[in-house]
C-alpha positions, 0 to 999 in steps of 0.5 A: 504528525506521529512519531517516526517509525521504521517500516517492515516490508508488510507495512510498506506494502500495506501503505502502498495498497492504502495509497492506491486505494484512495484513487476513485478508480484504484488499479491494484495491478500497478503495485509491484515489488520493484517499485517498492524496492523489495524482492518479489518473494518478500512482496508475495509473503507480505501480501499473504500475511496482510490478507491473513491478518484481515487488512486486505482481501481479494488476493489471488495466489496460484502455487507453482512448482518449487514454491513459486507463486503467481499473484493477481492483484486486480481484485485486491481491496483494503478492508475496513480494518486495514484502512483503520490500521493505516490511518491510526498508525500514521494519524491520518484524519479519516474525514479527509478526501482521497487526495488529501489522504495521499498528500498527507501520506506523502508528507509523512513518507518524505519526512521519514525518508521512505523514498519508495513510498514517497515516490509512489505517493507522488505518482498516485497524486499526479494520476489523481490530478489528471482525472 
């Protein structure tokens, strides 16, 4: 298991995207700031940074009056670079199957006290088990 690390909002969002991505039929529209315990503005900025850095693609942002944004996550996908970043950062074996990757991620989140991500991983695992 890798050394413990403190998460910033951008990493938290990327790890949640990675976890959802492991499903046979990911539903990125299920990702939201509230579930991750962060405010909407920081969630949107993190997504924008992740796309700009090449870790995700397909983010749709629509600017509003006064700097408000509407985002659409349904077309969101991880890039190869994003997957590689997460798996290297967390020492997740890239040859594992989706359920195994989510399970490994859940173990790391539990050990390191990442409550919101632990809960998110548990929810994704439960959804994967039903299908």
